[in-house]
C-alpha positions as CSV (number, residue, x, y, z in Angstrom):
1,X,0.0,0.0,0.0
2,X,1.5,3.4,-1.0
3,X,2.3,5.7,1.9
4,X,0.1,8.8,2.6
5,X,1.1,11.9,0.7
6,X,2.4,13.7,3.8
7,X,4.7,10.8,4.6
8,X,6.0,10.6,1.1
9,X,6.7,14.3,1.0
10,X,8.5,14.1,4.3
11,X,10.7,11.2,3.1
12,X,11.4,13.1,-0.1
13,X,12.4,16.2,1.8
14,X,14.6,14.2,4.2
15,X,16.3,12.3,1.5
16,X,17.1,15.6,-0.3
17,X,18.3,17.5,2.8
18,X,19.7,15.2,5.5
19,X,22.7,13.7,3.7
20,X,23.8,17.0,2.2
21,X,23.1,19.0,5.4
22,X,25.2,16.6,7.5
23,X,28.2,17.2,5.2
24,X,27.6,20.9,4.9
25,X,27.4,21.4,8.7
26,X,30.5,19.3,9.2
27,X,32.3,21.6,6.7
28,X,31.5,24.6,9.0
29,X,28.7,26.2,7.1
30,X,26.2,28.2,9.1
31,X,22.8,26.5,9.3
32,X,20.9,28.6,6.7
33,X,23.6,28.1,4.0
34,X,24.0,24.5,5.0
35,X,20.3,23.9,4.4
36,X,20.3,25.8,1.1
37,X,23.4,23.8,-0.1
38,X,22.2,20.4,1.2
39,X,20.4,19.4,-2.0
40,X,23.4,20.3,-4.0
41,X,25.6,18.1,-1.9
42,X,23.1,15.2,-2.0
43,X,22.9,15.3,-5.8
44,X,26.7,15.7,-5.9
45,X,27.2,12.5,-3.9
46,X,24.8,10.7,-6.4
47,X,26.8,12.2,-9.3
48,X,30.1,11.1,-7.9
49,X,28.8,7.6,-7.3
50,X,27.7,7.4,-10.9
51,X,31.2,8.4,-11.9
52,X,32.7,5.6,-9.8
53,X,30.1,3.2,-11.1
54,X,31.5,3.8,-14.6
55,X,34.7,1.9,-13.7
56,X,33.7,-0.2,-10.6
57,X,30.7,-2.3,-9.8
58,X,28.6,-0.2,-7.4
59,X,25.0,-0.9,-6.4
60,X,23.2,2.3,-5.5
61,X,21.1,1.9,-2.3
62,X,19.8,4.1,0.5
63,X,22.4,2.8,2.9
64,X,25.2,3.7,0.4
65,X,24.0,7.3,0.3
66,X,23.9,7.4,4.1
67,X,27.4,5.9,4.4
68,X,28.9,8.3,1.9
69,X,27.4,11.3,3.7
70,X,28.5,10.1,7.1
71,X,32.0,9.2,5.9
72,X,32.5,12.6,4.2
73,X,31.1,14.5,7.2
74,X,33.4,12.6,9.5
75,X,36.4,13.4,7.3
76,X,35.5,17.1,7.3
77,X,35.0,17.2,11.0
78,X,38.4,15.6,11.5
79,X,40.1,18.1,9.2
80,X,38.4,21.0,11.0
81,X,39.4,19.7,14.4
82,X,43.0,19.9,13.4
83,X,42.7,23.5,12.2
84,X,42.0,26.8,13.8
85,X,38.3,27.4,13.2
86,X,37.3,30.7,11.7
87,X,34.8,32.7,13.8
88,X,31.3,32.1,12.7
89,X,29.6,35.1,11.1
90,X,27.0,36.9,13.2
91,X,23.5,35.8,12.6
92,X,20.4,37.9,11.8
93,X,18.4,39.5,14.6
94,X,15.7,37.0,15.6
95,X,12.9,39.1,14.2
96,X,14.6,39.2,10.8
97,X,15.2,35.5,11.0
98,X,11.5,34.8,11.4
99,X,10.5,37.2,8.7
100,X,12.8,35.7,6.1
101,X,12.0,32.1,7.2
102,X,8.3,32.9,6.9
103,X,8.8,34.2,3.3
104,X,10.7,31.1,2.3
105,X,8.2,28.8,3.9
106,X,5.2,30.7,2.3
107,X,6.8,30.5,-1.1
108,X,7.5,26.8,-0.8
109,X,4.0,26.0,0.4
110,X,2.4,28.2,-2.3
111,X,4.3,26.6,-5.1
112,X,3.7,23.1,-3.8
113,X,0.0,23.7,-3.4
114,X,-0.2,25.1,-6.9
115,X,1.6,22.1,-8.4
116,X,-0.4,19.6,-6.4
117,X,-3.7,21.2,-7.5
118,X,-2.4,21.0,-11.1
119,X,-1.5,17.3,-10.6
120,X,-5.0,16.5,-9.3
121,X,-3.5,13.6,-7.4
122,X,0.1,12.9,-6.4
123,X,0.1,9.6,-8.3
124,X,-0.9,11.0,-11.7
125,X,1.7,10.9,-14.5
126,X,2.5,13.8,-16.8
127,X,1.0,12.9,-20.2
128,X,3.8,14.5,-22.2
129,X,7.0,13.4,-23.8
130,X,9.9,13.4,-21.3
131,X,8.0,12.1,-18.3
132,X,8.1,8.6,-19.8
133,X,11.8,8.4,-19.7
134,X,12.2,9.9,-16.3
135,X,9.7,7.5,-14.8
136,X,11.2,4.5,-16.5
137,X,14.7,5.6,-15.6
138,X,13.8,6.0,-11.9
139,X,12.3,2.5,-11.8
140,X,15.3,1.1,-13.6
141,X,17.7,2.7,-11.1
142,X,15.7,1.6,-8.1
143,X,15.4,-2.0,-9.4
144,X,19.0,-2.5,-10.5
145,X,21.1,-0.1,-8.4
146,X,22.9,1.1,-11.6
147,X,23.7,4.8,-11.6
148,X,26.4,5.1,-14.2
149,X,25.3,7.6,-16.9
150,X,25.7,4.9,-19.6
151,X,23.5,2.5,-17.7
152,X,20.3,4.3,-18.7
153,X,20.8,3.0,-22.2
154,X,18.9,0.0,-21.1
155,X,15.7,2.1,-20.8
156,X,15.4,2.7,-24.6
157,X,18.7,3.0,-26.3
158,X,20.0,-0.5,-25.6
159,X,21.5,-0.8,-29.1
160,X,23.7,2.3,-28.6
161,X,27.3,2.1,-27.4
162,X,27.6,5.8,-26.9
163,X,24.4,6.7,-25.1
164,X,24.7,8.5,-21.7
165,X,22.2,10.4,-19.6
166,X,22.9,12.3,-16.3
167,X,21.3,10.2,-13.5
168,X,21.5,12.2,-10.3
169,X,17.7,13.0,-10.3
170,X,16.7,9.4,-10.9
171,X,19.3,8.2,-8.3
172,X,17.9,10.3,-5.5
173,X,14.3,9.5,-6.5
174,X,15.2,5.8,-6.5
175,X,16.3,6.2,-2.9
176,X,12.8,7.6,-2.0
177,X,11.2,4.7,-3.8
178,X,13.4,2.2,-2.0
179,X,12.5,3.7,1.4
180,X,8.8,4.0,0.8
181,X,7.8,1.5,-1.8
182,X,5.7,4.3,-3.4
183,X,4.7,4.2,-7.1
184,X,7.2,5.9,-9.4
185,X,4.8,8.6,-10.5
186,X,4.1,9.6,-6.8
187,X,7.9,9.6,-6.1
188,X,8.7,11.9,-9.1
189,X,5.8,14.2,-8.3
190,X,6.7,14.5,-4.6
191,X,10.2,15.6,-5.6
192,X,8.7,18.1,-8.1
193,X,6.7,19.8,-5.3
194,X,10.0,20.7,-3.7
195,X,11.6,22.4,-6.7
196,X,10.4,26.0,-6.1
197,X,10.9,25.7,-2.4
198,X,14.6,24.8,-2.8
199,X,15.1,27.6,-5.2
200,X,13.4,30.1,-2.9
201,X,15.6,29.0,0.0
202,X,18.8,29.4,-2.0
203,X,17.7,32.7,-3.3
204,X,16.9,34.1,0.2
205,X,20.3,32.9,1.5
206,X,22.1,34.4,-1.5
207,X,20.3,37.8,-1.2
208,X,21.0,37.9,2.6
209,X,24.7,37.3,2.0
210,X,24.8,40.0,-0.6
211,X,23.3,42.5,1.8
212,X,19.8,42.8,0.5
213,X,17.2,44.4,2.8
214,X,14.8,42.2,4.7
215,X,11.9,43.1,2.5
216,X,13.6,41.9,-0.7
217,X,15.1,38.8,1.0
218,X,11.8,37.7,2.4
219,X,9.6,38.4,-0.6
220,X,11.8,37.0,-3.3
221,X,10.8,33.3,-2.6
222,X,7.1,34.4,-2.7
223,X,7.5,36.2,-6.0
224,X,9.3,33.3,-7.4
225,X,6.4,31.0,-6.5
226,X,4.1,33.2,-8.7
227,X,6.2,33.2,-11.8
228,X,4.9,30.9,-14.5
229,X,8.2,30.4,-16.3
230,X,9.7,28.6,-13.3
231,X,8.9,26.0,-12.4
232,X,5.3,25.6,-13.7
233,X,6.0,25.7,-17.5
234,X,9.0,23.3,-17.1
235,X,6.8,20.9,-15.2
236,X,3.8,21.2,-17.6
237,X,5.8,21.0,-20.8
238,X,8.2,18.0,-21.3
239,X,8.5,17.9,-18.3
240,X,12.2,18.7,-18.1
241,X,12.5,17.7,-14.5
242,X,16.3,17.4,-14.2
243,X,16.7,20.8,-15.8
244,X,14.1,22.3,-13.4
245,X,15.9,20.7,-10.4
246,X,19.2,21.9,-11.6
247,X,18.0,25.5,-12.1
248,X,16.4,25.4,-8.6
249,X,19.9,24.9,-7.1
250,X,21.5,27.7,-9.1
251,X,21.1,30.3,-6.3
252,X,22.5,28.0,-3.6
253,X,25.5,27.2,-5.8
254,X,26.1,30.9,-6.3
255,X,25.9,31.4,-2.5
256,X,28.6,28.6,-2.1
257,X,30.8,30.3,-4.7
258,X,30.5,33.6,-3.0
259,X,31.2,32.1,0.4
260,X,34.3,30.4,-1.0
261,X,35.7,33.7,-2.2
262,X,35.0,35.3,1.2
263,X,36.3,32.4,3.3
264,X,38.7,30.2,1.3
265,X,38.7,26.8,3.0
266,X,39.3,23.2,1.9
267,X,35.9,22.1,3.1
268,X,34.2,24.9,1.2
269,X,36.2,24.0,-1.9
270,X,35.0,20.4,-1.6
271,X,31.4,21.5,-1.2
272,X,31.5,23.9,-4.1
273,X,33.1,21.1,-6.3
274,X,30.3,18.7,-5.2
275,X,27.8,21.4,-6.0
276,X,29.2,21.9,-9.5
277,X,29.2,18.2,-10.1
278,X,25.6,18.1,-8.9
279,X,24.6,20.6,-11.6
280,X,26.3,18.5,-14.3
281,X,24.7,15.3,-12.8
282,X,21.3,16.9,-13.1
283,X,21.5,18.6,-16.4
284,X,24.8,20.0,-17.9
285,X,23.1,23.0,-19.3
286,X,22.3,24.2,-15.8
287,X,26.0,24.0,-14.9
288,X,26.8,26.2,-17.9
289,X,24.0,28.6,-16.9
290,X,25.5,28.7,-13.4
291,X,28.9,29.6,-14.8
292,X,27.5,32.3,-16.9
293,X,25.6,33.9,-14.0
294,X,28.6,33.5,-11.6
295,X,30.9,35.5,-13.8
296,X,29.2,39.0,-13.3
297,X,28.7,38.2,-9.6
298,X,32.4,37.6,-9.2
299,X,33.4,40.5,-11.4
300,X,31.4,42.9,-9.3
301,X,32.6,41.3,-6.1
302,X,36.2,41.6,-7.0
303,X,35.9,45.1,-8.5
304,X,34.5,46.5,-5.3
305,X,37.2,45.0,-3.1
306,X,40.7,46.3,-2.4
307,X,42.3,42.9,-1.8
308,X,43.2,40.2,-4.3
309,X,40.4,37.6,-4.7
310,X,41.3,33.9,-4.0
311,X,41.4,32.4,-7.5
312,X,43.0,29.1,-6.6
313,X,40.1,27.7,-4.5
314,X,37.7,28.5,-7.3
315,X,39.9,26.8,-9.9
316,X,40.2,23.8,-7.5
317,X,36.5,23.6,-7.1
318,X,35.9,23.7,-10.8
319,X,38.5,21.0,-11.4
320,X,36.9,18.9,-8.7
321,X,33.4,19.3,-10.2
322,X,34.8,18.2,-13.6
323,X,36.5,15.2,-12.1
324,X,33.5,14.0,-10.0
325,X,31.2,14.4,-13.1
326,X,33.7,13.3,-15.7
327,X,31.5,10.9,-17.7
328,X,28.8,13.5,-17.9
329,X,31.2,16.3,-18.9
330,X,32.8,14.1,-21.6
331,X,29.4,13.0,-22.8
332,X,28.3,16.6,-23.1
333,X,31.4,17.4,-25.1
334,X,30.6,14.6,-27.5
335,X,27.0,15.7,-27.7
336,X,28.0,19.3,-28.5
337,X,30.0,18.1,-31.5
338,X,27.4,15.6,-32.8
339,X,23.7,15.2,-32.1
340,X,21.3,17.4,-30.2
341,X,20.3,19.4,-33.3
342,X,16.9,20.5,-31.9
343,X,15.9,23.8,-33.6
344,X,12.5,25.1,-32.8
345,X,11.0,27.6,-35.3
346,X,11.1,31.3,-34.6
347,X,7.7,32.7,-33.5
348,X,8.1,36.5,-33.1
349,X,10.3,39.5,-33.8
350,X,13.3,40.5,-31.7
351,X,11.3,43.4,-30.2
352,X,8.3,41.2,-29.5
353,X,10.6,38.6,-27.8
354,X,12.1,41.3,-25.5
355,X,8.6,42.5,-24.6
356,X,7.4,39.0,-23.9
357,X,10.4,38.2,-21.7
358,X,10.2,41.3,-19.6
359,X,6.4,41.0,-19.0
360,X,6.8,37.4,-17.9
361,X,4.9,36.5,-21.1
362,X,7.7,34.5,-22.7
363,X,5.7,31.6,-24.1
364,X,1.9,31.6,-23.4
365,X,1.1,35.2,-24.3
366,X,-0.5,35.7,-20.9
367,X,1.6,38.5,-19.3
368,X,2.1,38.6,-15.6
369,X,1.9,42.3,-15.4
370,X,2.2,42.7,-11.6
371,X,5.6,40.9,-11.7
372,X,6.6,43.0,-14.7
373,X,5.8,46.2,-12.9
374,X,7.9,45.2,-10.0
375,X,10.9,44.3,-12.3
376,X,10.5,47.7,-13.9
377,X,10.4,49.4,-10.5
378,X,13.5,47.6,-9.5
379,X,15.4,48.6,-12.7
380,X,14.4,52.2,-12.2
381,X,16.1,52.3,-8.8
382,X,18.8,49.8,-9.4
383,X,21.5,52.3,-8.7
384,X,20.6,52.2,-5.1
385,X,20.9,48.4,-4.9
386,X,24.5,47.3,-5.4
387,X,23.4,43.7,-4.4
388,X,21.5,43.2,-7.7
389,X,23.8,45.0,-10.1
390,X,25.4,41.7,-11.1
391,X,21.9,40.1,-11.4
392,X,20.8,42.7,-13.9
393,X,23.9,42.1,-16.0
394,X,23.5,38.3,-15.7
395,X,19.8,38.5,-16.9
396,X,21.1,39.8,-20.2
397,X,22.5,36.4,-21.1
398,X,19.2,34.3,-20.9
399,X,17.3,37.3,-22.3
400,X,19.6,37.5,-25.3
401,X,19.5,33.7,-25.9
402,X,15.7,33.8,-25.6
403,X,15.4,36.5,-28.2
404,X,17.6,34.5,-30.5
405,X,15.6,31.3,-30.0
406,X,12.2,33.1,-30.3
407,X,13.0,35.3,-33.3
408,X,15.9,34.0,-35.4
409,X,16.4,31.0,-37.7
410,X,20.1,31.7,-38.2
411,X,22.8,29.2,-37.8
412,X,24.4,31.4,-35.1
413,X,21.2,31.4,-33.1
414,X,20.9,27.7,-33.3
415,X,24.6,27.2,-32.2
416,X,24.4,29.6,-29.3
417,X,21.1,28.2,-27.9
418,X,22.1,24.6,-28.6
419,X,23.0,23.7,-25.0
420,X,19.4,24.5,-24.1
421,X,17.9,22.7,-27.0
422,X,17.0,26.0,-28.7
423,X,14.1,25.8,-26.3
424,X,12.4,29.0,-25.2
425,X,10.9,27.4,-22.1
426,X,14.2,26.5,-20.7
427,X,15.7,29.9,-21.4
428,X,12.7,31.7,-19.8
429,X,13.0,29.6,-16.7
430,X,16.6,30.7,-16.3
431,X,15.6,34.3,-17.0
432,X,13.0,34.2,-14.3
433,X,15.6,33.4,-11.7
434,X,17.5,36.5,-12.7
435,X,14.5,38.8,-12.8
436,X,12.9,37.8,-9.5
437,X,15.7,39.5,-7.4
438,X,15.0,42.7,-9.4
439,X,11.3,42.3,-8.7
440,X,12.0,41.8,-5.0
441,X,14.2,45.0,-5.0
442,X,11.3,46.8,-6.7
443,X,8.9,45.7,-4.0
444,X,11.4,46.7,-1.3
445,X,12.0,50.1,-2.9
446,X,8.2,50.7,-3.2
447,X,7.7,49.8,0.4
448,X,10.5,52.1,1.5
449,X,8.9,55.0,-0.5
450,X,5.5,54.2,1.0
451,X,7.0,54.2,4.5
452,X,8.6,57.6,3.9
453,X,5.4,59.1,2.5
454,X,3.3,57.7,5.4
455,X,5.8,59.1,7.8
456,X,5.5,62.6,6.3
457,X,1.7,62.4,6.4
458,X,1.7,61.3,10.0
459,X,4.4,63.7,11.3
460,X,4.9,66.5,8.7
461,X,7.5,68.3,10.9
462,X,9.7,65.3,11.7
463,X,9.3,63.6,8.4
464,X,10.0,60.3,10.2
465,X,9.4,57.2,8.1
466,X,6.7,54.8,9.2
467,X,7.6,51.3,10.3
468,X,9.2,49.7,7.2
469,X,7.9,46.2,8.0
470,X,4.3,47.5,7.9
471,X,4.9,49.3,4.6
472,X,6.4,46.1,3.1
473,X,3.4,44.1,4.3
474,X,1.1,46.6,2.7
475,X,2.9,46.6,-0.7
476,X,3.0,42.8,-0.6
477,X,-0.7,42.6,0.1
478,X,-1.4,44.8,-2.9
479,X,0.8,42.6,-5.1
480,X,-0.9,39.4,-3.9
481,X,-4.4,40.9,-4.4
482,X,-3.6,42.5,-7.8
483,X,-2.1,39.3,-9.1
484,X,-5.0,37.1,-8.0
485,X,-3.0,35.3,-5.3
486,X,0.3,35.5,-7.2
487,X,-1.3,33.9,-10.2
488,X,-2.0,30.7,-8.4
489,X,-5.0,29.8,-10.5
490,X,-3.5,30.3,-13.9
491,X,-0.3,28.6,-12.9
492,X,-2.2,25.6,-11.6
493,X,-4.2,25.5,-14.9
494,X,-0.9,25.4,-16.9
495,X,0.1,22.2,-15.0
496,X,-3.3,20.5,-15.0
497,X,-3.5,20.2,-18.8
498,X,-0.5,17.9,-18.7
499,X,-1.5,15.8,-15.7
500,X,-5.3,15.6,-15.5
501,X,-5.7,13.7,-18.7
502,X,-5.7,10.1,-19.9
503,X,-4.8,10.8,-23.5
504,X,-1.5,8.9,-23.3
505,X,-1.8,6.5,-20.3
506,X,-5.1,5.4,-18.8
507,X,-6.3,3.1,-16.1
508,X,-7.0,0.2,-18.6
509,X,-3.3,0.3,-19.7
510,X,-2.0,0.3,-16.1
511,X,-4.3,-2.6,-15.2
512,X,-3.1,-4.5,-18.2
513,X,0.5,-3.9,-17.3
514,X,-0.1,-5.3,-13.8
515,X,-1.7,-8.4,-15.4
516,X,1.2,-8.9,-17.7
517,X,3.8,-8.5,-15.0
518,X,3.0,-11.9,-13.6
519,X,3.6,-13.6,-17.0
520,X,6.8,-12.1,-18.3
521,X,10.0,-13.8,-17.2
522,X,13.4,-12.3,-16.3
523,X,15.4,-11.1,-19.3
524,X,12.3,-11.1,-21.6
525,X,11.2,-8.0,-23.5
526,X,7.6,-7.0,-24.4
527,X,7.0,-5.7,-27.9
528,X,5.2,-2.4,-27.9
529,X,4.6,0.9,-29.7
530,X,6.8,3.8,-28.6
531,X,4.0,6.3,-29.2
532,X,1.3,4.9,-27.0
533,X,1.1,4.5,-23.2
534,X,2.7,1.1,-23.3
535,X,6.2,2.7,-23.0
536,X,5.3,3.3,-19.3
537,X,5.2,-0.5,-18.5
538,X,8.7,-0.3,-17.1
539,X,7.8,2.4,-14.5
540,X,4.4,0.9,-13.7
541,X,5.2,-2.8,-13.6
542,X,9.0,-3.3,-13.9
543,X,8.7,-4.8,-17.3
544,X,11.2,-4.3,-20.2
545,X,9.5,-3.0,-23.3
546,X,11.3,-2.9,-26.6
547,X,10.6,0.9,-26.6
548,X,10.9,2.5,-23.2
549,X,10.6,6.0,-24.6
550,X,9.9,7.9,-27.8
551,X,12.2,7.2,-30.8
552,X,13.2,9.1,-33.9
553,X,15.2,8.4,-37.0
554,X,18.4,9.6,-35.3
555,X,18.2,7.5,-32.1
556,X,16.4,4.3,-33.1
557,X,18.6,1.2,-33.4
558,X,18.5,-1.2,-36.3
559,X,16.7,-3.9,-34.4
560,X,14.2,-1.5,-33.0
561,X,13.6,-0.1,-36.5
562,X,13.1,-3.6,-37.9
563,X,10.5,-4.4,-35.2
564,X,8.8,-1.1,-35.4
565,X,8.3,-1.4,-39.2
566,X,7.9,-5.1,-39.8
567,X,7.0,-6.9,-36.5
568,X,3.6,-8.0,-38.0
569,X,5.6,-9.9,-40.7
570,X,6.7,-12.4,-38.0
571,X,5.0,-15.2,-40.0
572,X,7.5,-15.0,-42.8
573,X,10.4,-12.7,-42.0
574,X,13.5,-14.5,-40.8
575,X,15.1,-11.3,-39.4
576,X,12.0,-10.4,-37.4
577,X,11.8,-14.0,-36.0
578,X,15.5,-13.9,-35.1
579,X,15.0,-10.6,-33.2
580,X,12.0,-12.0,-31.4
581,X,14.1,-15.0,-30.3
582,X,17.2,-12.9,-29.3
583,X,15.1,-10.5,-27.2
584,X,12.9,-13.1,-25.7
585,X,9.7,-11.5,-26.9
586,X,6.7,-13.6,-25.8
587,X,4.1,-10.9,-25.5
588,X,2.9,-7.9,-27.6
589,X,1.2,-4.9,-26.0
590,X,-0.8,-2.4,-28.1
591,X,-3.3,0.3,-27.0
592,X,-4.7,3.6,-28.2
593,X,-4.0,7.1,-27.1
594,X,-0.7,8.6,-28.2
595,X,1.8,11.0,-26.7
596,X,1.1,13.3,-29.6
597,X,-2.4,13.6,-31.1
598,X,-1.1,13.3,-34.7
599,X,0.7,10.0,-34.0
600,X,-0.5,6.7,-35.5
601,X,0.0,3.1,-34.8
602,X,3.5,1.9,-35.7
603,X,3.5,0.1,-39.1
604,X,4.9,-3.1,-37.6
605,X,1.9,-3.4,-35.3
606,X,-0.9,-2.9,-37.8
607,X,-2.9,-5.9,-38.8
608,X,-1.4,-7.9,-36.0
609,X,-4.7,-9.7,-35.1
610,X,-4.7,-11.3,-38.6
611,X,-1.4,-13.1,-37.9
612,X,-1.5,-16.8,-37.0
613,X,1.7,-16.3,-35.0
614,X,0.0,-14.4,-32.2
615,X,-3.0,-15.2,-30.0
616,X,-5.0,-12.6,-28.1
617,X,-4.5,-13.2,-24.4
618,X,-6.0,-10.1,-22.7
619,X,-8.4,-7.4,-23.8
620,X,-9.5,-4.4,-21.7
621,X,-10.8,-1.2,-23.2
622,X,-8.6,-0.3,-26.1
623,X,-5.7,-2.5,-24.8
624,X,-4.8,-5.8,-26.5
625,X,-2.1,-8.1,-25.3
626,X,-1.1,-10.9,-27.7
627,X,1.0,-14.0,-26.9
628,X,3.6,-14.8,-29.6
629,X,3.4,-18.4,-30.8
630,X,5.7,-18.9,-33.7
631,X,5.0,-21.8,-36.1
632,X,6.7,-22.8,-39.3
633,X,8.2,-20.1,-41.4
634,X,5.6,-19.1,-44.0
635,X,6.8,-19.1,-47.6
636,X,3.8,-16.9,-48.7
637,X,4.2,-13.5,-47.0
638,X,1.3,-11.1,-46.7
639,X,1.2,-8.4,-49.4
640,X,2.3,-5.8,-46.9
641,X,5.3,-7.8,-45.9
642,X,6.7,-8.7,-49.4
643,X,8.7,-5.4,-49.7
644,X,11.9,-5.7,-47.8
645,X,11.4,-9.4,-47.1
646,X,14.6,-11.2,-46.1
647,X,15.4,-14.1,-48.4
648,X,14.4,-17.6,-47.3
């Protein structure tokens, strides 16, 4: 029986935070930064384990993650015990602590509630493209303990010798599944609920360290929870879960980088290297984004100091990140020189793209004007806020890339946006993380102006400002009301279209998968159509389909192509029969309802019921499961099978 939703959420949160927090606290980080960096360290441990698993037999289990965290924490404590400890920085006043913590918690709860309302139920799958792979990869990792990036070829690309996929997200999700026994869909969705909360925590810690006022630090997580571009559009479309999880950790990574420049230390160097490896292990394009955002932050930091910045610790952390994530880094280099040629069509003019981006209307043409006004207010008074100067400069990078992706068909635009799949949605999510601090500054500046005006009205002679916290609360209230609850309804609606649907996977299919699970033996594969819901059978029932994800002409293997196009010729085609025997195919699963509405049944599975070499074993709704029963090779192929027939 699956655990209750609160229990699953608690286990997901504990799995994400506890291992990394133990290591971060042992390295000497203050509690707030340790909590923000904890997911980075946890994912970093998973990434490093995947690198080791590339050369050594390693079985990923919950106890292994716990042992790794405990061993590393013990090592860091031992190193710190032998060194003179630096004095801990002073904390915030208690009232400020509570205000900022309340803002972080409110943003996390709001975003989780919006996502959960969009899901409809924690156990519902996303009915779009990428969720199939992430669900099947999580089940594969949990069942086998394999976390090497090349191991995920077994999900769908089992004929490829060069396939790799970063596995940190699936590895941590697999731990949650092992601990709870929860269905894969619920495990993935529970982790998704935490994405905006982790981003908000990291953003608050970063802004605090940069000297932002309390009003900006506390409201930034709430404003982030209202922005459609992150995380809601990433969750609804795709969903690109590893990318969303990686972007969520970008603020915490920047906080670690800044801390390392302020307090160079071997433990901090190790944590920053683990954090960089985590970004590679989640999605390499988030590591690239982090580097591009870190540059203006470091340039501003160094330009405003009179002492030489510590470059060597940063270089050491970068080298460590590359080492711990070496298979992913090398695979990304190979991908950048061949493959990944996604190029979405241009949809607007450069001016239109800029307007869409700055009005939080990057994709859906539904501007979030309240957030846009706050960003504008922040830009108008940006001279008074040194803490966001670098952020304004950093925002120009995703903004420029978004404009190229949205408005240009040039080869240069395709090349520059290639690490992000020329995908406007990915670029806008990155842009949102750069714009929200500006919006928070706009809110803080507005509340400051309101406090001064209220003070003059109340005491014209003294011109004493009113209480700033009351002014900030008043401005925030206006923002929440004017945006309809920080756009909670529209954001939830964006997500619901992808989850509250049965167009791709329905109850009949999941029931049929459970029926089939008792009949398929170890090592056997099930023939299926990549485009219908049958690809989910790995995640739902632990089965091994021939197609565990969508395929295209560039990725399909020769045996997969043969079966996709000619499986129904099994009466007379020697090559098809040989593939059936080699893969141990005894059952065929076909259904209706496709990942894209314009998809049709694979050619090799049409007319299957007319073949004497299969027998119908199970029928429920639109689902048909056939048992393969090969007889003598027919010398008289069906007309549709004569073209391309292998010789007798």
